PQR file with spaces between the fields and no chain letter, atoms N, CA, C, O and H, PARSE charges and radii, in Angstrom:
ATOM       1  N    MET     1      26.897   -3.357   30.864 -0.4000 1.5000
ATOM       2  CA   MET     1      27.289   -2.727   29.614 -0.0000 2.0000
ATOM       3  C    MET     1      26.071   -2.352   28.770  0.5500 1.7000
ATOM       4  O    MET     1      26.124   -1.381   28.016 -0.5500 1.4000
ATOM       5  N    ALA     2      24.996   -3.092   28.882 -0.4000 1.5000
ATOM       6  CA   ALA     2      23.794   -2.798   28.107 -0.0000 2.0000
ATOM       7  C    ALA     2      23.270   -1.400   28.418  0.5500 1.7000
ATOM       8  O    ALA     2      22.725   -0.736   27.536 -0.5500 1.4000
ATOM       9  H    ALA     2      24.952   -3.881   29.495  0.4000 1.0000
ATOM      10  N    GLU     3      23.428   -0.947   29.658 -0.4000 1.5000
ATOM      11  CA   GLU     3      22.943    0.375   30.058 -0.0000 2.0000
ATOM      12  C    GLU     3      23.632    1.494   29.271  0.5500 1.7000
ATOM      13  O    GLU     3      23.006    2.515   28.990 -0.5500 1.4000
ATOM      14  H    GLU     3      23.871   -1.486   30.374  0.4000 1.0000
ATOM      15  N    LYS     4      24.889    1.324   28.916 -0.4000 1.5000
ATOM      16  CA   LYS     4      25.626    2.347   28.173 -0.0000 2.0000
ATOM      17  C    LYS     4      24.965    2.632   26.828  0.5500 1.7000
ATOM      18  O    LYS     4      25.014    3.761   26.340 -0.5500 1.4000
ATOM      19  H    LYS     4      25.398    0.494   29.145  0.4000 1.0000
ATOM      20  N    TYR     5      24.358    1.629   26.236 -0.4000 1.5000
ATOM      21  CA   TYR     5      23.755    1.777   24.915 -0.0000 2.0000
ATOM      22  C    TYR     5      22.242    1.834   24.978  0.5500 1.7000
ATOM      23  O    TYR     5      21.567    1.505   24.003 -0.5500 1.4000
ATOM      24  H    TYR     5      24.318    0.712   26.632  0.4000 1.0000
ATOM      25  N    LYS     6      21.702    2.245   26.111 -0.4000 1.5000
ATOM      26  CA   LYS     6      20.270    2.310   26.325 -0.0000 2.0000
ATOM      27  C    LYS     6      19.580    3.173   25.266  0.5500 1.7000
ATOM      28  O    LYS     6      18.468    2.859   24.841 -0.5500 1.4000
ATOM      29  H    LYS     6      22.250    2.512   26.904  0.4000 1.0000
ATOM      30  N    HIS     7      20.222    4.242   24.844 -0.4000 1.5000
ATOM      31  CA   HIS     7      19.631    5.176   23.893 -0.0000 2.0000
ATOM      32  C    HIS     7      20.310    5.111   22.533  0.5500 1.7000
ATOM      33  O    HIS     7      20.380    6.117   21.826 -0.5500 1.4000
ATOM      34  H    HIS     7      21.126    4.497   25.189  0.4000 1.0000
ATOM      35  N    GLN     8      20.807    3.947   22.164 -0.4000 1.5000
ATOM      36  CA   GLN     8      21.558    3.794   20.923 -0.0000 2.0000
ATOM      37  C    GLN     8      20.779    4.304   19.710  0.5500 1.7000
ATOM      38  O    GLN     8      21.349    4.985   18.857 -0.5500 1.4000
ATOM      39  H    GLN     8      20.750    3.130   22.738  0.4000 1.0000
ATOM      40  N    GLU     9      19.502    3.989   19.621 -0.4000 1.5000
ATOM      41  CA   GLU     9      18.711    4.426   18.468 -0.0000 2.0000
ATOM      42  C    GLU     9      18.647    5.959   18.396  0.5500 1.7000
ATOM      43  O    GLU     9      18.676    6.532   17.307 -0.5500 1.4000
ATOM      44  H    GLU     9      19.039    3.436   20.314  0.4000 1.0000
ATOM      45  N    LYS    10      18.562    6.601   19.528 -0.4000 1.5000
ATOM      46  CA   LYS    10      18.511    8.070   19.551 -0.0000 2.0000
ATOM      47  C    LYS    10      19.847    8.669   19.134  0.5500 1.7000
ATOM      48  O    LYS    10      19.879    9.659   18.402 -0.5500 1.4000
ATOM      49  H    LYS    10      18.539    6.136   20.412  0.4000 1.0000
ATOM      50  N    TYR    11      20.945    8.085   19.588 -0.4000 1.5000
ATOM      51  CA   TYR    11      22.262    8.545   19.155 -0.0000 2.0000
ATOM      52  C    TYR    11      22.398    8.387   17.643  0.5500 1.7000
ATOM      53  O    TYR    11      22.930    9.264   16.962 -0.5500 1.4000
ATOM      54  H    TYR    11      20.919    7.281   20.183  0.4000 1.0000
ATOM      55  N    THR    12      21.915    7.267   17.130 -0.4000 1.5000
ATOM      56  CA   THR    12      21.987    7.005   15.691 -0.0000 2.0000
ATOM      57  C    THR    12      21.207    8.059   14.917  0.5500 1.7000
ATOM      58  O    THR    12      21.711    8.624   13.946 -0.5500 1.4000
ATOM      59  H    THR    12      21.483    6.554   17.683  0.4000 1.0000
ATOM      60  N    ARG    13      19.982    8.322   15.345 -0.4000 1.5000
ATOM      61  CA   ARG    13      19.153    9.310   14.645 -0.0000 2.0000
ATOM      62  C    ARG    13      19.743   10.713   14.742  0.5500 1.7000
ATOM      63  O    ARG    13      19.720   11.469   13.771 -0.5500 1.4000
ATOM      64  H    ARG    13      19.572    7.864   16.133  0.4000 1.0000
ATOM      65  N    LEU    14      20.267   11.057   15.904 -0.4000 1.5000
ATOM      66  CA   LEU    14      20.908   12.356   16.077 -0.0000 2.0000
ATOM      67  C    LEU    14      22.087   12.488   15.112  0.5500 1.7000
ATOM      68  O    LEU    14      22.226   13.502   14.429 -0.5500 1.4000
ATOM      69  H    LEU    14      20.286   10.443   16.693  0.4000 1.0000
ATOM      70  N    GLY    15      22.925   11.469   15.062 -0.4000 1.5000
ATOM      71  CA   GLY    15      24.083   11.486   14.168 -0.0000 2.0000
ATOM      72  C    GLY    15      23.691   11.594   12.703  0.5500 1.7000
ATOM      73  O    GLY    15      24.321   12.320   11.933 -0.5500 1.4000
ATOM      74  H    GLY    15      22.812   10.645   15.617  0.4000 1.0000
ATOM      75  N    LEU    16      22.645   10.868   12.323 -0.4000 1.5000
ATOM      76  CA   LEU    16      22.177   10.933   10.939 -0.0000 2.0000
ATOM      77  C    LEU    16      21.613   12.313   10.616  0.5500 1.7000
ATOM      78  O    LEU    16      21.799   12.812    9.506 -0.5500 1.4000
ATOM      79  H    LEU    16      22.133   10.279   12.948  0.4000 1.0000
ATOM      80  N    ASN    17      20.926   12.931   11.571 -0.4000 1.5000
ATOM      81  CA   ASN    17      20.416   14.290   11.362 -0.0000 2.0000
ATOM      82  C    ASN    17      21.559   15.284   11.199  0.5500 1.7000
ATOM      83  O    ASN    17      21.494   16.176   10.353 -0.5500 1.4000
ATOM      84  H    ASN    17      20.774   12.526   12.473  0.4000 1.0000
ATOM      85  N    ILE    18      22.591   15.135   11.998 -0.4000 1.5000
ATOM      86  CA   ILE    18      23.749   16.026   11.891 -0.0000 2.0000
ATOM      87  C    ILE    18      24.402   15.852   10.517  0.5500 1.7000
ATOM      88  O    ILE    18      24.724   16.836    9.852 -0.5500 1.4000
ATOM      89  H    ILE    18      22.643   14.411   12.686  0.4000 1.0000
ATOM      90  N    ALA    19      24.594   14.608   10.097 -0.4000 1.5000
ATOM      91  CA   ALA    19      25.203   14.351    8.787 -0.0000 2.0000
ATOM      92  C    ALA    19      24.353   14.941    7.664  0.5500 1.7000
ATOM      93  O    ALA    19      24.887   15.539    6.730 -0.5500 1.4000
ATOM      94  H    ALA    19      24.332   13.808   10.637  0.4000 1.0000
ATOM      95  N    TYR    20      23.046   14.777    7.752 -0.4000 1.5000
ATOM      96  CA   TYR    20      22.128   15.298    6.739 -0.0000 2.0000
ATOM      97  C    TYR    20      22.232   16.819    6.659  0.5500 1.7000
ATOM      98  O    TYR    20      22.376   17.379    5.572 -0.5500 1.4000
ATOM      99  H    TYR    20      22.612   14.291    8.511  0.4000 1.0000
ATOM     100  N    ARG    21      22.159   17.481    7.805 -0.4000 1.5000
ATOM     101  CA   ARG    21      22.231   18.944    7.836 -0.0000 2.0000
ATOM     102  C    ARG    21      23.600   19.447    7.364  0.5500 1.7000
ATOM     103  O    ARG    21      23.693   20.478    6.697 -0.5500 1.4000
ATOM     104  H    ARG    21      22.042   17.026    8.688  0.4000 1.0000
ATOM     105  N    ARG    22      24.645   18.718    7.711 -0.4000 1.5000
ATOM     106  CA   ARG    22      26.001   19.098    7.278 -0.0000 2.0000
ATOM     107  C    ARG    22      26.093   19.043    5.759  0.5500 1.7000
ATOM     108  O    ARG    22      26.634   19.950    5.127 -0.5500 1.4000
ATOM     109  H    ARG    22      24.569   17.881    8.252  0.4000 1.0000
ATOM     110  N    LYS    23      25.562   17.976    5.184 -0.4000 1.5000
ATOM     111  CA   LYS    23      25.619   17.822    3.724 -0.0000 2.0000
ATOM     112  C    LYS    23      24.761   18.877    3.024  0.5500 1.7000
ATOM     113  O    LYS    23      25.134   19.367    1.958 -0.5500 1.4000
ATOM     114  H    LYS    23      25.123   17.239    5.698  0.4000 1.0000
ATOM     115  N    LEU    24      23.613   19.229    3.614 -0.4000 1.5000
ATOM     116  CA   LEU    24      22.785   20.293    3.034 -0.0000 2.0000
ATOM     117  C    LEU    24      23.543   21.616    2.960  0.5500 1.7000
ATOM     118  O    LEU    24      23.337   22.408    2.040 -0.5500 1.4000
ATOM     119  H    LEU    24      23.310   18.831    4.479  0.4000 1.0000
ATOM     120  N    LYS    25      24.424   21.848    3.939 -0.4000 1.5000
ATOM     121  CA   LYS    25      25.238   23.079    3.963 -0.0000 2.0000
ATOM     122  C    LYS    25      26.460   22.982    3.064  0.5500 1.7000
ATOM     123  O    LYS    25      27.188   23.961    2.895 -0.5500 1.4000
ATOM     124  H    LYS    25      24.591   21.205    4.687  0.4000 1.0000
ATOM     125  N    GLY    26      26.689   21.805    2.485 -0.4000 1.5000
ATOM     126  CA   GLY    26      27.851   21.615    1.627 -0.0000 2.0000
ATOM     127  C    GLY    26      29.152   21.535    2.399  0.5500 1.7000
ATOM     128  O    GLY    26      30.216   21.866    1.875 -0.5500 1.4000
ATOM     129  H    GLY    26      26.097   21.011    2.623  0.4000 1.0000
ATOM     130  N    MET    27      29.065   21.093    3.647 -0.4000 1.5000
ATOM     131  CA   MET    27      30.249   20.998    4.503 -0.0000 2.0000
ATOM     132  C    MET    27      30.774   19.563    4.545  0.5500 1.7000
ATOM     133  O    MET    27      30.004   18.604    4.477 -0.5500 1.4000
ATOM     134  H    MET    27      28.201   20.823    4.072  0.4000 1.0000
ATOM     135  N    THR    28      32.071   19.437    4.657 -0.4000 1.5000
ATOM     136  CA   THR    28      32.675   18.134    4.921 -0.0000 2.0000
ATOM     137  C    THR    28      32.711   17.922    6.433  0.5500 1.7000
ATOM     138  O    THR    28      32.449   18.843    7.207 -0.5500 1.4000
ATOM     139  H    THR    28      32.696   20.215    4.713  0.4000 1.0000
ATOM     140  N    GLN    29      33.036   16.710    6.837 -0.4000 1.5000
ATOM     141  CA   GLN    29      33.207   16.454    8.266 -0.0000 2.0000
ATOM     142  C    GLN    29      34.331   17.321    8.825  0.5500 1.7000
ATOM     143  O    GLN    29      34.243   17.814    9.949 -0.5500 1.4000
ATOM     144  H    GLN    29      33.248   15.962    6.209  0.4000 1.0000
ATOM     145  N    LEU    30      35.367   17.500    8.049 -0.4000 1.5000
ATOM     146  CA   LEU    30      36.489   18.333    8.496 -0.0000 2.0000
ATOM     147  C    LEU    30      36.049   19.790    8.653  0.5500 1.7000
ATOM     148  O    LEU    30      36.434   20.449    9.619 -0.5500 1.4000
ATOM     149  H    LEU    30      35.438   17.099    7.136  0.4000 1.0000
ATOM     150  N    ASP    31      35.255   20.292    7.724 -0.4000 1.5000
ATOM     151  CA   ASP    31      34.738   21.667    7.843 -0.0000 2.0000
ATOM     152  C    ASP    31      33.961   21.840    9.149  0.5500 1.7000
ATOM     153  O    ASP    31      34.171   22.801    9.888 -0.5500 1.4000
ATOM     154  H    ASP    31      34.942   19.757    6.940  0.4000 1.0000
ATOM     155  N    LEU    32      33.068   20.902    9.415 -0.4000 1.5000
ATOM     156  CA   LEU    32      32.252   20.987   10.624 -0.0000 2.0000
ATOM     157  C    LEU    32      33.111   20.855   11.874  0.5500 1.7000
ATOM     158  O    LEU    32      32.941   21.603   12.837 -0.5500 1.4000
ATOM     159  H    LEU    32      32.896   20.121    8.814  0.4000 1.0000
ATOM     160  N    ALA    33      34.028   19.905   11.851 -0.4000 1.5000
ATOM     161  CA   ALA    33      34.914   19.705   13.002 -0.0000 2.0000
ATOM     162  C    ALA    33      35.704   20.972   13.316  0.5500 1.7000
ATOM     163  O    ALA    33      35.837   21.350   14.480 -0.5500 1.4000
ATOM     164  H    ALA    33      34.166   19.298   11.069  0.4000 1.0000
ATOM     165  N    GLU    34      36.225   21.624   12.289 -0.4000 1.5000
ATOM     166  CA   GLU    34      36.988   22.849   12.497 -0.0000 2.0000
ATOM     167  C    GLU    34      36.099   23.975   13.015  0.5500 1.7000
ATOM     168  O    GLU    34      36.521   24.761   13.863 -0.5500 1.4000
ATOM     169  H    GLU    34      36.117   21.317   11.343  0.4000 1.0000
ATOM     170  N    ALA    35      34.869   24.055   12.506 -0.4000 1.5000
ATOM     171  CA   ALA    35      33.944   25.097   12.955 -0.0000 2.0000
ATOM     172  C    ALA    35      33.564   24.923   14.425  0.5500 1.7000
ATOM     173  O    ALA    35      33.298   25.896   15.129 -0.5500 1.4000
ATOM     174  H    ALA    35      34.527   23.417   11.816  0.4000 1.0000
ATOM     175  N    VAL    36      33.544   23.655   14.879 -0.4000 1.5000
ATOM     176  CA   VAL    36      33.116   23.334   16.243 -0.0000 2.0000
ATOM     177  C    VAL    36      34.320   23.171   17.177  0.5500 1.7000
ATOM     178  O    VAL    36      34.170   23.098   18.396 -0.5500 1.4000
ATOM     179  H    VAL    36      33.760   22.864   14.306  0.4000 1.0000
ATOM     180  N    ASN    37      35.509   23.117   16.583 -0.4000 1.5000
ATOM     181  CA   ASN    37      36.750   22.958   17.341 -0.0000 2.0000
ATOM     182  C    ASN    37      36.837   21.593   18.033  0.5500 1.7000
ATOM     183  O    ASN    37      37.218   21.490   19.198 -0.5500 1.4000
ATOM     184  H    ASN    37      35.631   23.176   15.592  0.4000 1.0000
ATOM     185  N    ILE    38      36.471   20.547   17.278 -0.4000 1.5000
ATOM     186  CA   ILE    38      36.669   19.169   17.724 -0.0000 2.0000
ATOM     187  C    ILE    38      37.325   18.405   16.579  0.5500 1.7000
ATOM     188  O    ILE    38      37.446   18.933   15.473 -0.5500 1.4000
ATOM     189  H    ILE    38      36.161   20.630   16.331  0.4000 1.0000
ATOM     190  N    SER    39      37.743   17.185   16.829 -0.4000 1.5000
ATOM     191  CA   SER    39      38.424   16.426   15.784 -0.0000 2.0000
ATOM     192  C    SER    39      37.443   15.889   14.742  0.5500 1.7000
ATOM     193  O    SER    39      36.268   15.665   15.031 -0.5500 1.4000
ATOM     194  H    SER    39      37.644   16.757   17.727  0.4000 1.0000
ATOM     195  N    ARG    40      37.946   15.689   13.533 -0.4000 1.5000
ATOM     196  CA   ARG    40      37.136   15.105   12.483 -0.0000 2.0000
ATOM     197  C    ARG    40      36.703   13.706   12.876  0.5500 1.7000
ATOM     198  O    ARG    40      35.599   13.279   12.537 -0.5500 1.4000
ATOM     199  H    ARG    40      38.900   15.872   13.298  0.4000 1.0000
ATOM     200  N    THR    41      37.554   12.992   13.583 -0.4000 1.5000
ATOM     201  CA   THR    41      37.217   11.648   14.043 -0.0000 2.0000
ATOM     202  C    THR    41      36.014   11.677   14.972  0.5500 1.7000
ATOM     203  O    THR    41      35.153   10.800   14.906 -0.5500 1.4000
ATOM     204  H    THR    41      38.450   13.339   13.858  0.4000 1.0000
ATOM     205  N    HIS    42      35.953   12.678   15.833 -0.4000 1.5000
ATOM     206  CA   HIS    42      34.812   12.769   16.752 -0.0000 2.0000
ATOM     207  C    HIS    42      33.522   13.042   15.973  0.5500 1.7000
ATOM     208  O    HIS    42      32.488   12.441   16.264 -0.5500 1.4000
ATOM     209  H    HIS    42      36.652   13.391   15.886  0.4000 1.0000
ATOM     210  N    ILE    43      33.574   13.939   14.988 -0.4000 1.5000
ATOM     211  CA   ILE    43      32.398   14.185   14.144 -0.0000 2.0000
ATOM     212  C    ILE    43      32.009   12.899   13.430  0.5500 1.7000
ATOM     213  O    ILE    43      30.827   12.560   13.362 -0.5500 1.4000
ATOM     214  H    ILE    43      34.414   14.427   14.752  0.4000 1.0000
ATOM     215  N    SER    44      32.978   12.191   12.904 -0.4000 1.5000
ATOM     216  CA   SER    44      32.714   10.926   12.216 -0.0000 2.0000
ATOM     217  C    SER    44      32.031    9.937   13.150  0.5500 1.7000
ATOM     218  O    SER    44      31.075    9.269   12.756 -0.5500 1.4000
ATOM     219  H    SER    44      33.938   12.467   12.958  0.4000 1.0000
ATOM     220  N    ASN    45      32.511    9.838   14.377 -0.4000 1.5000
ATOM     221  CA   ASN    45      31.907    8.922   15.349 -0.0000 2.0000
ATOM     222  C    ASN    45      30.492    9.351   15.725  0.5500 1.7000
ATOM     223  O    ASN    45      29.617    8.501   15.894 -0.5500 1.4000
ATOM     224  H    ASN    45      33.288   10.381   14.698  0.4000 1.0000
ATOM     225  N    ILE    46      30.255   10.650   15.857 -0.4000 1.5000
ATOM     226  CA   ILE    46      28.919   11.149   16.175 -0.0000 2.0000
ATOM     227  C    ILE    46      27.947   10.783   15.055  0.5500 1.7000
ATOM     228  O    ILE    46      26.812   10.386   15.319 -0.5500 1.4000
ATOM     229  H    ILE    46      30.966   11.340   15.719  0.4000 1.0000
ATOM     230  N    GLU    47      28.390   10.917   13.817 -0.4000 1.5000
ATOM     231  CA   GLU    47      27.532   10.659   12.661 -0.0000 2.0000
ATOM     232  C    GLU    47      27.382    9.171   12.339  0.5500 1.7000
ATOM     233  O    GLU    47      26.410    8.784   11.691 -0.5500 1.4000
ATOM     234  H    GLU    47      29.312   11.239   13.603  0.4000 1.0000
ATOM     235  N    ALA    48      28.311    8.340   12.771 -0.4000 1.5000
ATOM     236  CA   ALA    48      28.304    6.918   12.401 -0.0000 2.0000
ATOM     237  C    ALA    48      27.119    6.185   13.031  0.5500 1.7000
ATOM     238  O    ALA    48      26.973    6.193   14.253 -0.5500 1.4000
ATOM     239  H    ALA    48      29.100    8.655   13.298  0.4000 1.0000
ATOM     240  N    PRO    49      26.274    5.555   12.218 -0.5600 1.5000
ATOM     241  CA   PRO    49      25.094    4.875   12.760  0.2800 2.0000
ATOM     242  C    PRO    49      25.420    3.636   13.595  0.5500 1.7000
ATOM     243  O    PRO    49      24.591    3.199   14.394 -0.5500 1.4000
ATOM     244  N    ASN    50      26.595    3.074   13.424 -0.4000 1.5000
ATOM     245  CA   ASN    50      26.943    1.852   14.151 -0.0000 2.0000
ATOM     246  C    ASN    50      27.857    2.111   15.348  0.5500 1.7000
ATOM     247  O    ASN    50      28.341    1.166   15.971 -0.5500 1.4000
ATOM     248  H    ASN    50      27.268    3.429   12.775  0.4000 1.0000
ATOM     249  N    VAL    51      28.097    3.388   15.675 -0.4000 1.5000
ATOM     250  CA   VAL    51      28.979    3.736   16.780 -0.0000 2.0000
ATOM     251  C    VAL    51      28.242    4.706   17.709  0.5500 1.7000
ATOM     252  O    VAL    51      28.325    5.919   17.517 -0.5500 1.4000
ATOM     253  H    VAL    51      27.704    4.156   15.169  0.4000 1.0000
ATOM     254  N    PRO    52      27.527    4.195   18.707 -0.5600 1.5000
ATOM     255  CA   PRO    52      26.828    5.116   19.612  0.2800 2.0000
ATOM     256  C    PRO    52      27.834    5.968   20.387  0.5500 1.7000
ATOM     257  O    PRO    52      28.556    5.464   21.247 -0.5500 1.4000
ATOM     258  N    THR    53      27.872    7.248   20.077 -0.4000 1.5000
ATOM     259  CA   THR    53      28.847    8.155   20.671 -0.0000 2.0000
ATOM     260  C    THR    53      28.119    9.269   21.400  0.5500 1.7000
ATOM     261  O    THR    53      27.318    9.986   20.802 -0.5500 1.4000
ATOM     262  H    THR    53      27.286    7.658   19.378  0.4000 1.0000
ATOM     263  N    SER    54      28.390    9.416   22.675 -0.4000 1.5000
ATOM     264  CA   SER    54      27.762   10.501   23.420 -0.0000 2.0000
ATOM     265  C    SER    54      28.414   11.818   23.019  0.5500 1.7000
ATOM     266  O    SER    54      29.557   11.861   22.566 -0.5500 1.4000
ATOM     267  H    SER    54      29.041    8.834   23.161  0.4000 1.0000
ATOM     268  N    VAL    55      27.655   12.878   23.200 -0.4000 1.5000
ATOM     269  CA   VAL    55      28.137   14.198   22.820 -0.0000 2.0000
ATOM     270  C    VAL    55      27.613   15.191   23.856  0.5500 1.7000
ATOM     271  O    VAL    55      26.469   15.097   24.299 -0.5500 1.4000
ATOM     272  H    VAL    55      26.726   12.843   23.568  0.4000 1.0000
ATOM     273  N    SER    56      28.454   16.132   24.229 -0.4000 1.5000
ATOM     274  CA   SER    56      28.049   17.099   25.252 -0.0000 2.0000
ATOM     275  C    SER    56      27.045   18.094   24.676  0.5500 1.7000
ATOM     276  O    SER    56      26.974   18.298   23.464 -0.5500 1.4000
ATOM     277  H    SER    56      29.384   16.209   23.869  0.4000 1.0000
ATOM     278  N    LEU    57      26.279   18.702   25.562 -0.4000 1.5000
ATOM     279  CA   LEU    57      25.345   19.732   25.122 -0.0000 2.0000
ATOM     280  C    LEU    57      26.094   20.900   24.493  0.5500 1.7000
ATOM     281  O    LEU    57      25.648   21.460   23.491 -0.5500 1.4000
ATOM     282  H    LEU    57      26.337   18.536   26.546  0.4000 1.0000
ATOM     283  N    GLU    58      27.209   21.262   25.066 -0.4000 1.5000
ATOM     284  CA   GLU    58      28.011   22.361   24.518 -0.0000 2.0000
ATOM     285  C    GLU    58      28.388   22.073   23.062  0.5500 1.7000
ATOM     286  O    GLU    58      28.288   22.945   22.200 -0.5500 1.4000
ATOM     287  H    GLU    58      27.572   20.808   25.879  0.4000 1.0000
ATOM     288  N    THR    59      28.820   20.839   22.804 -0.4000 1.5000
ATOM     289  CA   THR    59      29.185   20.455   21.436 -0.0000 2.0000
ATOM     290  C    THR    59      27.969   20.462   20.528  0.5500 1.7000
ATOM     291  O    THR    59      28.053   20.909   19.384 -0.5500 1.4000
ATOM     292  H    THR    59      28.901   20.130   23.504  0.4000 1.0000
ATOM     293  N    LEU    60      26.827   19.969   21.027 -0.4000 1.5000
ATOM     294  CA   LEU    60      25.609   19.991   20.220 -0.0000 2.0000
ATOM     295  C    LEU    60      25.197   21.418   19.876  0.5500 1.7000
ATOM     296  O    LEU    60      24.813   21.694   18.739 -0.5500 1.4000
ATOM     297  H    LEU    60      26.759   19.606   21.956  0.4000 1.0000
ATOM     298  N    PHE    61      25.275   22.325   20.847 -0.4000 1.5000
ATOM     299  CA   PHE    61      24.947   23.724   20.578 -0.0000 2.0000
ATOM     300  C    PHE    61      25.903   24.305   19.526  0.5500 1.7000
ATOM     301  O    PHE    61      25.476   25.040   18.636 -0.5500 1.4000
ATOM     302  H    PHE    61      25.587   22.100   21.770  0.4000 1.0000
ATOM     303  N    ASP    62      27.186   23.974   19.632 -0.4000 1.5000
ATOM     304  CA   ASP    62      28.173   24.450   18.661 -0.0000 2.0000
ATOM     305  C    ASP    62      27.900   23.874   17.266  0.5500 1.7000
ATOM     306  O    ASP    62      28.018   24.580   16.264 -0.5500 1.4000
ATOM     307  H    ASP    62      27.532   23.376   20.355  0.4000 1.0000
ATOM     308  N    ILE    63      27.539   22.598   17.209 -0.4000 1.5000
ATOM     309  CA   ILE    63      27.215   21.973   15.921 -0.0000 2.0000
ATOM     310  C    ILE    63      25.998   22.659   15.303  0.5500 1.7000
ATOM     311  O    ILE    63      26.008   22.994   14.118 -0.5500 1.4000
ATOM     312  H    ILE    63      27.443   22.024   18.023  0.4000 1.0000
ATOM     313  N    ALA    64      24.963   22.866   16.092 -0.4000 1.5000
ATOM     314  CA   ALA    64      23.760   23.543   15.596 -0.0000 2.0000
ATOM     315  C    ALA    64      24.105   24.940   15.075  0.5500 1.7000
ATOM     316  O    ALA    64      23.627   25.342   14.014 -0.5500 1.4000
ATOM     317  H    ALA    64      24.955   22.594   17.054  0.4000 1.0000
ATOM     318  N    ASP    65      24.925   25.670   15.810 -0.4000 1.5000
ATOM     319  CA   ASP    65      25.341   27.008   15.372 -0.0000 2.0000
ATOM     320  C    ASP    65      26.083   26.938   14.036  0.5500 1.7000
ATOM     321  O    ASP    65      25.816   27.726   13.128 -0.5500 1.4000
ATOM     322  H    ASP    65      25.314   25.343   16.672  0.4000 1.0000
ATOM     323  N    ALA    66      27.005   26.001   13.927 -0.4000 1.5000
ATOM     324  CA   ALA    66      27.797   25.862   12.697 -0.0000 2.0000
ATOM     325  C    ALA    66      26.922   25.479   11.505  0.5500 1.7000
ATOM     326  O    ALA    66      27.221   25.834   10.364 -0.5500 1.4000
ATOM     327  H    ALA    66      27.221   25.361   14.664  0.4000 1.0000
ATOM     328  N    LEU    67      25.844   24.757   11.778 -0.4000 1.5000
ATOM     329  CA   LEU    67      24.939   24.325   10.712 -0.0000 2.0000
ATOM     330  C    LEU    67      23.800   25.323   10.490  0.5500 1.7000
ATOM     331  O    LEU    67      22.948   25.112    9.626 -0.5500 1.4000
ATOM     332  H    LEU    67      25.600   24.469   12.705  0.4000 1.0000
ATOM     333  N    ASP    68      23.786   26.392   11.259 -0.4000 1.5000
ATOM     334  CA   ASP    68      22.740   27.429   11.170 -0.0000 2.0000
ATOM     335  C    ASP    68      21.338   26.867   11.361  0.5500 1.7000
ATOM     336  O    ASP    68      20.408   27.218   10.635 -0.5500 1.4000
ATOM     337  H    ASP    68      24.477   26.563   11.961  0.4000 1.0000
ATOM     338  N    VAL    69      21.203   25.985   12.356 -0.4000 1.5000
ATOM     339  CA   VAL    69      19.888   25.446   12.715 -0.0000 2.0000
ATOM     340  C    VAL    69      19.737   25.546   14.225  0.5500 1.7000
ATOM     341  O    VAL    69      20.724   25.647   14.954 -0.5500 1.4000
ATOM     342  H    VAL    69      21.958   25.700   12.946  0.4000 1.0000
ATOM     343  N    SER    70      18.500   25.518   14.684 -0.4000 1.5000
ATOM     344  CA   SER    70      18.294   25.468   16.132 -0.0000 2.0000
ATOM     345  C    SER    70      18.551   24.029   16.579  0.5500 1.7000
ATOM     346  O    SER    70      18.353   23.085   15.814 -0.5500 1.4000
ATOM     347  H    SER    70      17.698   25.436   14.092  0.4000 1.0000
ATOM     348  N    VAL    71      18.982   23.881   17.792 -0.4000 1.5000
ATOM     349  CA   VAL    71      19.373   22.556   18.276 -0.0000 2.0000
ATOM     350  C    VAL    71      18.198   21.566   18.231  0.5500 1.7000
ATOM     351  O    VAL    71      18.408   20.363   18.069 -0.5500 1.4000
ATOM     352  H    VAL    71      19.144   24.647   18.413  0.4000 1.0000
ATOM     353  N    ASP    72      16.971   22.067   18.374 -0.4000 1.5000
ATOM     354  CA   ASP    72      15.828   21.149   18.348 -0.0000 2.0000
ATOM     355  C    ASP    72      15.667   20.472   16.986  0.5500 1.7000
ATOM     356  O    ASP    72      15.115   19.374   16.901 -0.5500 1.4000
ATOM     357  H    ASP    72      16.801   23.044   18.505  0.4000 1.0000
ATOM     358  N    VAL    73      16.139   21.112   15.934 -0.4000 1.5000
ATOM     359  CA   VAL    73      16.070   20.502   14.596 -0.0000 2.0000
ATOM     360  C    VAL    73      16.863   19.191   14.571  0.5500 1.7000
ATOM     361  O    VAL    73      16.469   18.237   13.901 -0.5500 1.4000
ATOM     362  H    VAL    73      16.587   22.003   16.003  0.4000 1.0000
ATOM     363  N    LEU    74      17.962   19.149   15.291 -0.4000 1.5000
ATOM     364  CA   LEU    74      18.788   17.942   15.307 -0.0000 2.0000
ATOM     365  C    LEU    74      18.112   16.792   16.042  0.5500 1.7000
ATOM     366  O    LEU    74      18.487   15.633   15.866 -0.5500 1.4000
ATOM     367  H    LEU    74      18.282   19.924   15.835  0.4000 1.0000
ATOM     368  N    PHE    75      17.116   17.111   16.866 -0.4000 1.5000
ATOM     369  CA   PHE    75      16.397   16.103   17.627 -0.0000 2.0000
ATOM     370  C    PHE    75      15.039   15.733   17.027  0.5500 1.7000
ATOM     371  O    PHE    75      14.238   15.061   17.678 -0.5500 1.4000
ATOM     372  H    PHE    75      16.812   18.052   17.009  0.4000 1.0000
ATOM     373  N    ARG    76      14.784   16.151   15.832 -0.4000 1.5000
ATOM     374  CA   ARG    76      13.525   15.773   15.170 -0.0000 2.0000
ATOM     375  C    ARG    76      13.704   14.413   14.527  0.5500 1.7000
ATOM     376  O    ARG    76      14.308   14.277   13.463 -0.5500 1.4000
ATOM     377  H    ARG    76      15.434   16.697   15.303  0.4000 1.0000
ATOM     378  N    PHE    77      13.168   13.419   15.196 -0.4000 1.5000
ATOM     379  CA   PHE    77      13.292   12.045   14.737 -0.0000 2.0000
ATOM     380  C    PHE    77      11.966   11.620   14.113  0.5500 1.7000
ATOM     381  O    PHE    77      11.061   11.160   14.808 -0.5500 1.4000
ATOM     382  H    PHE    77      12.677   13.530   16.060  0.4000 1.0000
ATOM     383  N    ASN    78      11.865   11.777   12.817 -0.4000 1.5000
ATOM     384  CA   ASN    78      10.644   11.383   12.113 -0.0000 2.0000
ATOM     385  C    ASN    78      10.575    9.872   11.998  0.5500 1.7000
ATOM     386  O    ASN    78      11.523    9.219   11.561 -0.5500 1.4000
ATOM     387  H    ASN    78      12.600   12.151   12.252  0.4000 1.0000
ATOM     388  N    ASP    79       9.449    9.338   12.395 -0.4000 1.5000
ATOM     389  CA   ASP    79       9.293    7.875   12.341 -0.0000 2.0000
ATOM     390  C    ASP    79       8.809    7.424   10.990  0.5500 1.7000
ATOM     391  O    ASP    79       8.623    6.227   10.769 -0.5500 1.4000
ATOM     392  H    ASP    79       8.679    9.868   12.750  0.4000 1.0000
């Protein structure tokens, strides 16, 4: 089971970046979920720092598009 959460810190940072960018755009989780065509619960789980949630590349590309950022911006993990 430990292997499933091997990249937990990266999932956390990715989710926090998505939440940050979403808030900068003035979007709610529901707004983003509707723009990406996924459930609000899934967006909530992606953004939640205590819930490591995997996300497909297709969904990440859609999220980046909805937030008007390049996908690499979501992976900028400043230490």
